[in-house]
C-alpha positions in Angstrom: 10.1 44.9 -152.4 7.3 45.8 -151.5 4.4 48.6 -152.1 6.4 51.5 -150.5 10.1 49.8 -151.5 8.5 50.2 -155.2 7.7 53.9 -155.0 11.1 55.3 -153.5 12.5 52.9 -156.4 10.6 54.7 -158.6 11.6 58.1 -157.6 14.2 57.4 -157.6 14.7 56.9 -160.9 12.0 59.5 -162.4 14.4 61.8 -160.5 17.4 60.7 -162.5 15.4 61.4 -166.1 14.5 64.6 -164.8 18.0 65.7 -163.9 19.1 64.9 -167.3 22.1 63.1 -166.7 24.1 64.9 -164.2 27.2 65.8 -164.5 27.8 63.7 -161.2 25.7 60.8 -162.0 27.4 61.0 -166.0 31.7 60.9 -164.5 30.9 58.9 -161.7 28.9 56.3 -164.2 32.4 56.5 -166.1 35.3 56.4 -163.7 33.1 53.3 -162.7 33.6 51.6 -166.4 36.8 52.8 -166.8 38.9 53.0 -163.3 37.2 48.7 -162.7 37.7 49.5 -158.7 40.7 51.0 -159.3 41.7 54.3 -159.2 45.3 54.2 -159.0 46.0 53.0 -162.2 45.1 55.8 -165.9 43.5 53.9 -168.5 42.8 56.6 -170.6 44.6 58.2 -173.1 46.0 61.8 -172.2 43.9 64.5 -173.4 45.0 66.8 -176.0 44.3 71.0 -176.7 42.8 71.5 -180.2 42.4 67.7 -180.2 40.1 66.6 -177.2 39.3 70.0 -176.3 39.6 74.5 -177.5 42.5 75.4 -174.8 40.7 78.0 -172.4 41.9 81.7 -172.9 43.6 83.3 -169.5 43.7 87.4 -170.3 46.6 88.5 -169.2 48.0 84.9 -167.7 49.1 81.9 -169.0 48.2 78.2 -168.7 50.1 75.7 -166.8 52.3 73.2 -169.3 52.4 69.9 -168.8 54.3 66.6 -169.9 53.1 63.0 -169.8 55.1 60.3 -168.0 53.8 56.9 -168.7 50.5 58.0 -169.5 50.4 60.5 -166.4 49.9 64.8 -167.3 52.6 65.6 -164.8 52.9 69.7 -163.5 55.1 72.0 -161.7 53.3 74.7 -159.3 55.6 76.7 -157.7 55.0 79.2 -154.8 56.8 82.7 -154.4 57.0 86.2 -154.3 56.1 87.1 -157.6 56.3 91.6 -157.7 52.7 92.2 -159.8 51.2 95.2 -161.7 48.1 95.6 -161.6 48.6 98.3 -164.1 50.6 101.0 -165.1 51.8 103.4 -161.7 50.6 100.3 -159.8 53.3 97.3 -158.7 52.9 95.4 -155.3 55.2 92.5 -154.2 52.4 90.0 -154.2 52.2 86.0 -153.7 52.0 84.0 -156.5 52.8 80.6 -158.6 55.3 79.9 -161.1 56.1 83.8 -161.2 52.5 85.1 -161.8 49.5 86.8 -159.7 46.8 85.3 -160.1 48.6 81.4 -161.4 48.7 80.3 -165.0 45.3 77.8 -165.3 45.3 74.3 -164.7 43.3 72.0 -168.0 42.8 69.2 -167.9 40.2 67.0 -169.3 37.8 64.1 -168.1 39.0 60.4 -167.2 43.4 62.2 -166.9 45.0 61.0 -164.6 47.5 64.1 -163.2 50.4 64.8 -160.9 50.8 67.8 -159.8 54.0 69.4 -158.5 54.0 72.1 -155.9 57.8 73.6 -154.5 57.7 76.0 -151.8 59.9 79.2 -151.6 58.0 81.2 -150.1 59.8 81.9 -146.4 56.2 81.1 -144.5 54.2 77.4 -145.0 52.1 76.8 -147.4 49.3 73.7 -149.4 47.0 74.0 -152.3 43.3 72.7 -152.1 42.0 72.4 -155.7 38.3 74.0 -154.9 35.1 72.3 -156.1 37.7 69.2 -157.1 36.4 65.4 -156.2 39.6 63.4 -155.5 40.9 61.6 -152.5 41.2 63.2 -148.6 44.3 62.9 -148.6 44.9 64.7 -151.3 42.2 68.0 -150.7 45.1 70.3 -149.7 43.8 71.7 -146.5 46.9 72.2 -144.5 46.3 70.3 -140.5 43.3 68.5 -142.2 44.5 66.1 -145.2 48.0 66.9 -144.3 51.0 68.2 -142.7 51.4 72.2 -144.2 54.7 72.3 -147.6 57.8 73.5 -146.0 60.0 76.6 -147.7 62.1 74.2 -149.6 59.7 71.3 -149.9 58.1 70.1 -152.7 54.7 67.6 -152.4 53.4 65.8 -154.6 49.2 66.1 -155.7 47.8 63.4 -157.4 44.2 62.4 -158.5 42.7 61.0 -162.2 39.6 63.8 -162.9 36.0 62.6 -163.0 34.7 65.8 -163.6 33.6 68.5 -165.5 33.2 72.2 -165.1 35.2 75.3 -164.2 37.5 74.8 -160.8 40.0 76.6 -158.6 42.8 76.3 -156.9 44.6 78.6 -153.7 45.9 78.1 -150.6 45.0 76.8 -147.5 47.0 77.4 -145.2 47.0 80.7 -143.4 44.4 81.1 -145.8 44.0 85.0 -144.8 47.1 86.1 -145.5 48.1 83.7 -148.4 44.8 84.5 -150.6 44.6 88.1 -149.9 48.2 88.3 -151.6 47.6 86.4 -153.9 47.8 82.3 -154.3 44.6 81.8 -156.4 44.4 79.9 -160.1 41.5 78.8 -161.7 40.9 75.5 -163.2 39.7 74.2 -166.1 38.4 70.1 -166.9 37.1 69.5 -170.4 34.6 66.5 -170.9 36.0 63.5 -172.6 33.8 63.9 -175.7 31.7 67.5 -175.8 29.0 67.5 -177.6 28.5 70.4 -179.4 26.5 72.1 -176.8 30.6 72.4 -175.4 31.9 73.6 -178.2 33.3 77.5 -178.2 34.9 79.5 -180.3 36.5 81.2 -177.9 37.1 80.8 -173.8 37.9 82.9 -171.8 38.9 82.0 -167.9 38.4 85.6 -165.5 39.1 85.4 -162.1 37.7 88.0 -159.7 39.6 89.5 -156.6 39.6 92.4 -154.7 42.7 93.7 -152.7 43.7 97.1 -150.3 46.8 98.6 -151.5 47.0 102.0 -149.7 48.5 104.9 -152.2 52.7 105.0 -151.6 53.0 101.0 -150.3 54.3 97.5 -152.0 52.4 95.0 -150.0 49.4 94.3 -150.3 47.3 94.0 -146.6 46.1 90.5 -145.6 44.6 92.3 -142.0 42.0 94.3 -144.3 38.1 92.8 -144.4 35.7 95.8 -145.7 37.0 98.7 -147.4 38.9 97.0 -150.3 40.2 99.4 -153.0 41.9 97.6 -156.2 40.0 95.4 -157.3 40.8 93.5 -160.4 40.3 90.8 -163.7 43.5 88.5 -163.1 45.2 90.9 -161.2 44.9 93.5 -162.7 43.0 96.6 -162.3 41.7 98.9 -165.7 43.2 100.5 -167.3 45.7 96.9 -166.7 42.8 94.8 -168.5 43.1 93.6 -171.5 40.0 93.6 -173.8 38.7 90.5 -175.4 38.2 90.8 -178.5 35.4 87.8 -181.4 34.7 88.0 -184.5 31.0 88.5 -184.8 29.5 85.2 -184.7 31.6 83.8 -182.6 30.1 81.1 -179.8 31.7 82.9 -176.1 32.2 80.8 -173.2 33.6 83.3 -170.2 34.6 80.9 -166.6 34.4 83.8 -163.9 35.9 82.6 -160.7 35.4 84.6 -157.0 37.7 84.5 -154.7 36.9 87.7 -153.2 37.5 87.9 -149.7 34.4 89.5 -148.5 32.5 90.8 -151.8 30.0 88.5 -154.8 30.6 90.1 -157.9 27.3 91.2 -160.5 29.7 91.3 -163.7 27.3 93.0 -166.1 27.5 92.5 -169.8 26.6 95.7 -173.0 24.6 95.1 -175.5 24.3 91.2 -175.5 23.0 88.7 -172.9 24.2 85.5 -172.6 22.8 82.3 -170.8 24.2 80.9 -167.8 25.4 77.5 -168.4 27.6 76.4 -165.7 28.2 76.5 -161.6 31.4 75.4 -160.1 28.9 72.3 -159.1 29.0 71.4 -162.7 27.6 72.0 -166.7 23.8 72.9 -166.3 21.7 70.7 -168.4 20.2 73.1 -171.2 16.7 73.3 -169.7 16.9 74.4 -167.4 20.3 77.3 -168.3 18.8 80.7 -168.4 19.2 84.4 -170.4 20.4 87.3 -168.3 22.8 90.0 -168.7 24.2 90.0 -165.8 25.6 87.6 -163.5 26.0 87.0 -159.7 29.0 85.5 -159.5 28.9 84.6 -155.4 32.4 84.5 -152.8 33.5 81.1 -153.3 32.0 79.6 -156.6 32.8 80.5 -159.9 30.1 81.0 -163.4 30.5 79.9 -166.9 28.1 82.1 -169.0 28.1 81.6 -173.4 26.6 84.0 -175.8 27.0 84.6 -179.4 28.8 87.8 -179.7 26.3 89.1 -182.2 27.0 92.2 -182.1 29.7 94.6 -183.3 31.2 97.4 -181.5 32.9 97.9 -178.5 30.3 97.0 -175.1 31.9 97.3 -171.3 31.9 94.3 -169.0 32.2 95.2 -165.5 31.0 94.6 -162.1 28.0 96.3 -161.5 28.8 98.0 -157.8 29.9 101.0 -158.8 31.8 101.5 -155.8 34.7 98.4 -157.6 35.1 100.5 -161.1 37.8 102.9 -159.0 40.8 102.2 -157.8 42.3 103.1 -154.7 40.1 105.8 -153.6 39.6 106.7 -149.2 36.8 105.3 -147.3 36.5 108.6 -144.9 36.8 111.7 -146.0 34.2 114.0 -146.2 30.9 114.1 -148.9 31.5 117.5 -150.3 29.0 116.6 -153.5 27.5 120.1 -154.5 30.1 122.3 -151.7 30.5 125.8 -153.4 34.3 125.6 -153.1 34.7 129.6 -153.4 38.2 130.8 -153.1 38.8 127.8 -150.6 41.8 126.3 -153.0 44.3 129.8 -153.0 44.4 130.1 -149.3 45.1 126.1 -149.2 47.5 126.7 -151.5 49.3 129.4 -149.9 50.9 126.3 -147.0 50.0 123.8 -149.7 51.1 124.6 -153.1 49.7 122.2 -154.8 46.2 121.1 -152.9 43.3 121.0 -155.9 40.2 120.3 -153.6 37.8 117.6 -155.8 34.0 116.2 -155.5 31.7 119.4 -155.7 30.7 117.9 -158.8 31.9 114.1 -158.3 34.8 112.4 -159.5 34.7 111.7 -162.8 37.4 113.6 -163.7 40.0 113.2 -161.4 41.6 110.6 -164.1 42.3 113.8 -166.0 43.8 116.2 -164.1 45.9 113.4 -162.3 47.0 112.4 -165.7 47.6 115.6 -166.7 50.0 116.9 -164.3 47.7 118.8 -162.0 47.6 116.4 -159.7 50.1 114.8 -157.8 49.4 111.7 -155.9 51.8 109.3 -154.0 54.3 107.5 -155.9 52.6 103.9 -156.8 48.9 105.0 -157.1 46.4 105.6 -159.3 43.1 107.0 -157.4 40.4 107.2 -160.2 42.3 106.4 -162.6 40.6 105.5 -166.0 41.8 105.6 -169.5 40.8 108.1 -173.1 38.3 105.9 -174.7 37.6 106.9 -178.6 35.5 109.7 -177.6 36.2 111.6 -173.7 38.0 109.7 -170.6 36.4 106.4 -169.8 36.0 107.6 -165.7 36.2 103.7 -164.9 38.5 101.8 -162.7 38.0 98.2 -160.9 36.9 95.2 -162.9 36.6 96.7 -166.1 37.1 95.0 -169.3 35.7 95.6 -172.9 34.8 93.4 -175.2 35.7 93.7 -178.7 33.5 92.2 -181.9 34.3 92.8 -185.2 32.9 91.9 -188.3 36.0 91.2 -190.3 39.6 89.9 -188.1 42.9 88.4 -190.0 43.1 87.6 -185.4 42.6 88.3 -182.1 44.6 91.4 -181.6 42.8 94.2 -179.8 41.5 95.6 -183.5 41.4 99.2 -181.5 38.6 101.1 -180.7 35.3 100.4 -183.8 34.7 102.4 -185.5 31.0 102.7 -186.0 29.1 104.0 -189.1 27.6 107.0 -189.3 25.1 108.5 -187.7 25.1 106.0 -184.6 26.9 107.4 -182.1 24.7 109.8 -180.0 25.9 113.4 -180.3 24.9 116.7 -179.7 21.2 117.9 -180.7 20.5 120.5 -183.6 18.0 123.1 -182.9 15.9 122.2 -185.5 16.3 118.3 -184.4 14.5 119.9 -181.1 12.2 122.1 -182.2 10.9 120.0 -185.1 10.5 117.1 -182.1 9.5 119.1 -178.6 7.7 121.9 -179.4 
């Protein structure tokens, strides 16, 4: 070895040390040691929930069941049409897996041998790609490239040994524009075989972010839409159809975000807390490289894990900070009437359209109130600008919005209802005496 080779070797070793034992090197070494050149022979005991890992919670969804056959974890995904209720008042005929949109979360442990059967009950061919996963090329699931498409009525088998840990996704990779837009997505979580104390949490949530075009009065998502998406969802639900995330005061919480939207990134902002960004779909970030944020940007086609301690009791908003992603089924083509003096136009138009009501001159915040009160009829199967009644007023948000509910004393993790704020801790109308005293 000459001096140049010695310097190269030293630089390589130094780089590996600097990475702090990166996930890629750690998983490859476990793979080599465990399988000793024979990747088809499962030699590690399958990882079990509550013994080897804390199961992930998929709000409004589920985890895919499995059984062990000769040391292999066996799963069954069924691609099929599914009626999905995005929120009360809006249902659509989507495509999903196992009766769910999006499909159930698939969980396994680093070192598990897994076998996934995929049955196609759709009228169209399909395939399943395991997004971000290390596996043999022939198992990657790209229709035409890695396999032939799964024809209607056929069942294909995918099998590999998990050799990584982190948050990943699965989705159709045949006629992607149509099938992904119709809902054929899901989350995958591979837990580390021997997690350290930094990995363990009390609440571990998985949330898939996606967007749809469903025109009011219709019942089928439009896969041809490219820019004007009008239904923005977390786990295929839009607020007020999204469940809250519930945590006890002091719980360590992880939220795994996946984004398989067609076109948009999503900056997800959490109120009342800061978190650390701890992982991407490339793996866990070394502790020295994690950084604090209150908003995490989740680009299209990626996952991001955030972790925090539920340290502040209350009801805390969590939402995409792209403001048009906080509304339901609004159009993009009507004129801007903010600040307009509508005069008696409503009275005149009602002579022809008795239910007519001009909206927008003071903003769109009260739109949902009028709809739910019955003042404004809307097309069947639509929820334009509908939010929900909160503890003080109407919450004028929809779409990618939910609530983190942190409570000091919880018997279980059911929705505890609205937070009872201690006296003197709620903003309210200032008295005349206070205004004179402080503002003169």
